[in-house]
C-alpha angles and dihedrals in degrees: 000000000000119000135187123235090241111133117246110230116235089237089061092048090049091050091052090050091046091056093042094054089074091068108127117248136185108283088347089287093151087205097161130096139178124235113197117209117198101157106112095210092051091046090054090048092052090047091057097053097086097025111224092358092065097031095102088071092074093051094069131066093233135035121200125204109205108204144164137212114239092205092063099053142021087217097046094140093055090044092056094043092053092045090051090052091050091047092053093049092046091049090055090059087067095045090257118145126218136175128207107239108188132198096040095124092108133140092231091055093047090054092050092049097040092241116151110259093235093056120094128238110208094184144330105226129189112236124201145118111287109259100206122005109233130191112267116249115261116270132209117265114268091249090062090065094058120086 
């Protein structure tokens, strides 16, 4: 949740999007889209919405709203959630860090970002090069996930 100020080249962003576009969607609707936020004042405003829960947004040079269009799919929420997951995994391939910020599907945010009120925001994730690589937290053994 710490990011450097290093600029992300457009080619890298395009590569992350290219990988992300293969996220599965209901009936191949491809109802999701990515809204990149680079305005520092707007990023700080978004970071303050959920207090400490959304604070990581202001630590990165870019924020990305991962959304979906409810008119393109009956499962638009799942479509956006899966696309967000793919985006976060693809970003990691380029040493870019992200952070799932939940509960950002709010009317006030949609107005600020010029997103139609009926669309869904899965997350607004910070996006930036990882400042200091840290050891990943320990995970349960694989057998603990099987029931």
